C-alpha positions in Angstrom: 0.4 -10.2 -13.9 -2.9 -9.9 -15.8 -4.4 -12.6 -13.6 -3.3 -10.8 -10.5 -4.7 -7.5 -11.8 -8.0 -9.2 -12.6 -8.1 -10.6 -9.0 -7.4 -7.1 -7.6 -10.1 -5.4 -9.7 -12.6 -8.2 -8.7 -11.9 -7.6 -5.1 -12.5 -3.9 -5.4 -15.7 -4.5 -7.3 -16.9 -6.9 -4.6 -16.5 -4.2 -2.0 -18.7 -1.9 -4.1 -21.4 -4.5 -4.5 -21.7 -5.4 -0.9 -25.1 -4.9 0.7 -24.2 -2.1 3.1 -25.6 1.5 3.2 -24.5 3.7 0.2 -21.3 5.5 1.1 -22.7 8.9 0.3 -25.6 8.4 2.8 -23.1 7.1 5.4 -20.9 10.1 5.0 -23.9 12.4 5.3 -25.0 10.8 8.6 -21.5 10.9 10.0 -21.0 14.6 9.1 -24.4 15.4 10.6 -23.5 13.7 13.9 -20.1 15.5 13.8 -21.9 18.9 13.5 -24.2 18.0 16.4 -21.2 17.1 18.5 -19.5 20.4 17.6 -22.6 22.3 18.7 -22.4 20.2 22.0 -18.8 21.3 22.3 -20.0 25.0 22.3 -22.7 24.3 24.8 -21.0 22.1 27.4 -18.5 23.6 29.8 -18.3 24.6 33.4 -21.6 26.5 33.1 -25.0 24.9 32.6 -26.3 24.2 29.1 -29.1 26.7 29.4 -26.6 29.4 30.3 -24.5 28.4 27.3 -27.5 28.6 25.0 -28.2 32.1 26.3 -24.6 33.1 25.6 -24.9 31.7 22.1 -28.1 33.6 21.4 -27.1 36.9 23.1 -23.3 37.0 23.3 -21.3 39.8 24.8 -17.5 40.4 24.7 -16.9 38.0 27.7 -19.1 35.2 26.5 -17.9 35.5 22.9 -14.4 35.0 24.3 -15.4 31.8 26.0 -17.4 30.4 23.1 -15.2 31.4 20.1 -11.7 31.5 21.6 -11.8 28.7 24.1 -14.6 26.1 23.4 -14.7 26.3 19.6 -10.9 25.8 18.9 -10.8 23.0 21.5 -13.8 21.3 19.9 -12.4 21.6 16.3 -8.9 20.6 17.5 -10.4 17.5 19.3 -12.0 16.5 16.0 -8.7 17.0 14.1 -6.9 14.8 16.7 -9.5 12.0 16.4 -9.3 12.3 12.6 -5.5 12.0 12.6 -5.7 9.0 14.9 -8.4 7.3 12.8 -6.4 7.9 9.6 -3.1 6.6 11.1 -4.9 3.6 12.5 -6.5 2.6 9.2 -3.1 2.9 7.5 -1.3 0.9 10.2 -3.8 -1.9 10.0 -3.5 -2.0 6.2 0.3 -2.0 6.2 0.7 -4.6 8.9 -2.4 -6.5 7.7 -3.5 -6.8 11.3 -6.8 -5.5 12.6 -5.2 -5.0 16.0 -2.5 -2.6 14.7 -2.7 0.9 16.1 -0.8 4.2 15.5 1.5 3.9 18.5 3.1 0.6 17.4 6.2 2.4 16.2 7.0 3.6 19.7 5.8 7.1 19.2 3.9 7.4 22.5 6.9 6.2 24.5 9.3 8.4 22.6 7.0 11.5 23.1 6.8 10.8 26.9 10.6 10.5 27.1 11.0 13.8 25.2 8.6 15.6 27.6 10.4 14.1 30.6 13.8 15.2 29.3 12.5 18.7 28.7 11.0 18.9 32.2 14.2 17.7 33.8 16.4 20.0 31.7 14.2 23.0 32.7 15.5 22.6 36.3 19.0 21.6 35.5 20.7 24.9 34.5 20.0 28.3 33.0 21.1 27.1 29.6 19.0 24.0 29.7 16.0 26.0 30.9 16.4 28.4 27.9 16.7 25.4 25.6 13.6 23.7 27.1 11.6 26.9 27.0 12.4 27.5 23.4 11.6 24.0 22.3 8.4 23.7 24.5 6.7 20.5 25.6 5.0 20.1 22.2 8.3 20.3 20.4 10.0 17.9 22.9 7.2 15.4 22.4 7.5 15.6 18.6 11.3 15.2 18.8 10.9 12.2 21.1 8.4 10.6 18.8 10.7 11.1 15.8 13.6 9.6 17.7 11.5 6.5 18.5 10.5 6.1 14.9 14.1 6.3 13.7 15.2 3.7 16.4 12.4 1.4 15.3 13.3 1.6 11.6 17.0 1.1 12.4 16.3 -1.9 14.6 14.1 -3.5 12.0 16.7 -2.6 9.3 14.1 -0.8 7.2 10.5 -1.7 6.3 11.0 -4.9 4.3 9.7 -7.3 6.9 6.5 -6.0 8.6 6.9 -8.6 11.4 10.3 -7.3 12.3 9.0 -3.8 12.2 6.2 -4.6 14.5 8.4 -6.4 17.0 11.0 -3.6 16.8 8.3 -1.0 17.6 7.2 -2.9 20.7 10.8 -3.3 21.9 11.6 0.4 21.4 8.4 1.3 23.2 9.2 -0.8 26.2 12.8 0.4 26.4 11.9 4.1 26.1 9.2 3.7 28.8 11.7 2.1 31.1 14.2 5.0 30.5 11.4 7.5 31.3 10.6 5.7 34.5 14.2 5.7 35.6 14.6 9.4 34.9 11.5 10.2 36.9 13.0 8.5 39.9 15.3 11.5 40.1 12.4 13.9 40.4 9.2 12.2 41.5 7.3 15.5 41.6 7.3 15.5 37.8 4.9 12.5 37.8 1.8 14.7 38.1 2.8 16.8 35.1 3.6 13.7 33.0 0.4 12.0 34.0 -1.6 14.8 32.3 0.4 14.1 29.2 0.1 10.3 29.3 -3.6 10.4 29.9 -4.2 13.0 27.2 -6.1 16.2 27.4 -7.7 18.6 24.9 -7.9 21.4 27.5 -4.9 23.3 26.1 -5.9 23.4 22.5 -6.2 26.9 21.0 -6.5 28.2 17.5 -2.7 27.9 16.9 -2.6 24.2 17.8 -5.9 23.6 16.0 -4.6 25.2 12.8 -1.4 23.1 13.0 -3.4 19.9 13.5 -5.6 20.8 10.5 -2.6 21.4 8.3 -1.0 18.1 9.4 -4.3 16.3 8.7 -4.5 17.7 5.2 -0.8 16.9 4.5 -1.4 13.3 5.7 -4.8 12.6 4.1 -3.9 13.6 0.5 -0.9 11.3 -0.1 -2.6 8.5 1.9 -5.6 8.6 -0.4 -3.3 8.6 -3.4 -1.6 5.4 -2.0 -4.9 3.7 -1.1 -4.7 1.3 -4.0 -1.4 0.1 -2.7 -3.1 -0.8 0.6 -5.8 -2.6 -1.4 -3.1 -4.6 -3.2 -1.4 -5.5 0.1 -4.6 -7.1 1.4 -4.3 -9.6 -1.4 -0.8 -10.6 -0.4 2.7 -9.4 -1.0 3.2 -11.5 -4.1 0.1 -10.1 -5.7 1.2 -6.5 -4.8 4.6 -7.1 -6.4 3.1 -8.6 -9.5 1.1 -5.4 -9.9 4.4 -3.5 -10.1 4.4 -2.0 -6.6 7.6 -1.3 -4.8 6.7 -2.6 -1.4 9.6 -1.0 0.6 8.8 2.5 -0.8 5.1 2.0 -0.3 5.5 0.9 3.3 8.0 3.7 4.0 5.7 6.4 2.6 2.7 5.0 4.5 4.5 4.6 7.8 5.9 8.1 7.3 2.3 9.4 7.2 1.5 7.4 10.4 4.6 8.8 12.1 3.8 12.4 11.2 0.1 12.1 12.3 1.0 10.5 15.7 3.8 12.9 16.4 1.5 15.8 15.8 -1.2 14.3 18.1 1.1 13.4 21.0 2.8 16.8 20.7 -0.4 18.7 21.1 -2.7 16.6 23.4 -0.6 13.8 24.7 -1.3 10.1 24.4 -4.9 9.3 23.5 -5.4 5.6 23.1 -7.9 3.3 21.4 -9.3 5.9 18.9 -6.8 4.8 16.2 -7.7 1.2 16.9 -11.5 1.5 17.1 -12.3 4.0 14.4 -11.3 1.8 11.4 -13.2 -1.1 13.0 -16.3 1.1 13.3 -16.0 2.1 9.6 -15.7 -1.5 8.5 -18.6 -2.6 10.7 -21.0 -0.1 9.3 -19.7 0.3 5.7 -18.3 -2.1 3.2 -15.3 -0.1 1.8 -12.1 -0.4 -0.1 -9.1 1.5 1.4 -9.8 4.7 -0.5 -13.1 5.0 1.2 -11.8 3.6 4.5 -9.1 6.4 4.6 -12.0 8.9 4.5 -14.4 7.1 6.7 -11.9 6.3 9.5 -11.0 9.9 10.1 -14.7 10.8 10.2 -15.3 8.1 12.8 -12.2 9.0 14.7 -13.1 12.7 14.9 -16.7 11.9 16.0 -15.4 9.5 18.6 -12.9 11.9 20.2 -15.5 14.7 20.1 -18.0 12.5 22.0 -15.3 11.5 24.5 -14.3 15.1 25.0 -17.9 16.0 25.7 -18.2 13.2 28.2 -14.9 14.2 29.9 -16.3 17.8 30.3 -19.8 16.8 31.4 -19.4 13.9 33.8 -17.6 15.6 36.7 -18.4 19.3 36.0 -17.0 21.8 36.8 -13.8 19.6 36.7 -13.1 17.3 33.8 -11.6 13.9 33.2 -8.6 13.2 31.0 -10.0 12.5 27.6 -7.5 9.6 27.2 -9.1 7.8 30.1 -12.6 8.1 28.6 -11.4 6.8 25.2 -9.6 3.9 27.0 -12.8 2.9 28.8 -15.0 3.2 25.7 -12.5 1.6 23.4 -11.8 -1.3 25.8 -15.5 -2.0 26.2 -16.0 -2.0 22.4 -13.2 -4.4 21.7 -14.4 -6.7 24.5 -17.8 -6.7 22.8 -16.2 -7.6 19.5 -14.3 -10.4 21.1 -17.4 -11.7 22.8 -19.3 -11.6 19.5 -16.6 -13.5 17.6 -16.3 -16.2 20.3 -20.1 -16.6 20.4 -20.3 -17.0 16.6 -17.4 -19.3 16.4 
């Protein structure tokens, strides 16, 4: 056990000694970029940037409403969504020890889509179902659907002992729930348009209530994840080493996957399915900074928040006064980035 502990400590020290930019400076640059993007979120909308600057410098009651009650909560909420996805992605990649793991591997996206579909169908079925669907809301339906998907994944994998079984179970559950959603939509094809907005993701409906909820969930997820970061460091050295350090792997995995589930359920409930951010943000953090998991679980949310803020600005700017689904923008950017990584690795091989 002492030898394993020495190996573990040496691996952490090697991270600290790597010749990458100091972490404090990196965090400072990332926060500065985030603040600039938040300012951009206040300035970019259906009006011109010069008009928005005038509103910011000389506000009245109407322009203050646009800036502080519409654009600002949407911008901060978008950052919280990106931060949650970045955090969940970093945890998922650490638990599965797979750099291609992402937050939706447990079937949460498919479950959330099914929950929204059932709520939409129920709203037109009867008065009682309409009252139930109205009280629950699309956000609540998405969260319930995501939770059901996670329970099904854990049941099919018979717990969290085998990560390979858990990974395969999540993929199976996702496919099955997607198929059920498609079959249900055959009954009412007119619901496709509403569901498409959800599946492509949008930050356009974020207000202060939703932003506050996302911020609370981010805090609730980030604190225990940081406390469990040494467990992720141990997992990178292998399961035998982690056990020799006295870690209970089933409890560790269950706690970490519970954080991933909570983060993704909150995200899909508020903005729909936003892909690639949870996959790309941890890669960006590792590419630009040599970190252990304690630092990675701080750096990945910062990268994820900045990424989604930038994507949200692009979605608002590129086809003004209309806007693109932010999930489509992140898919294009994330896919291009992963293609670049693949090209670079094949070139260096």
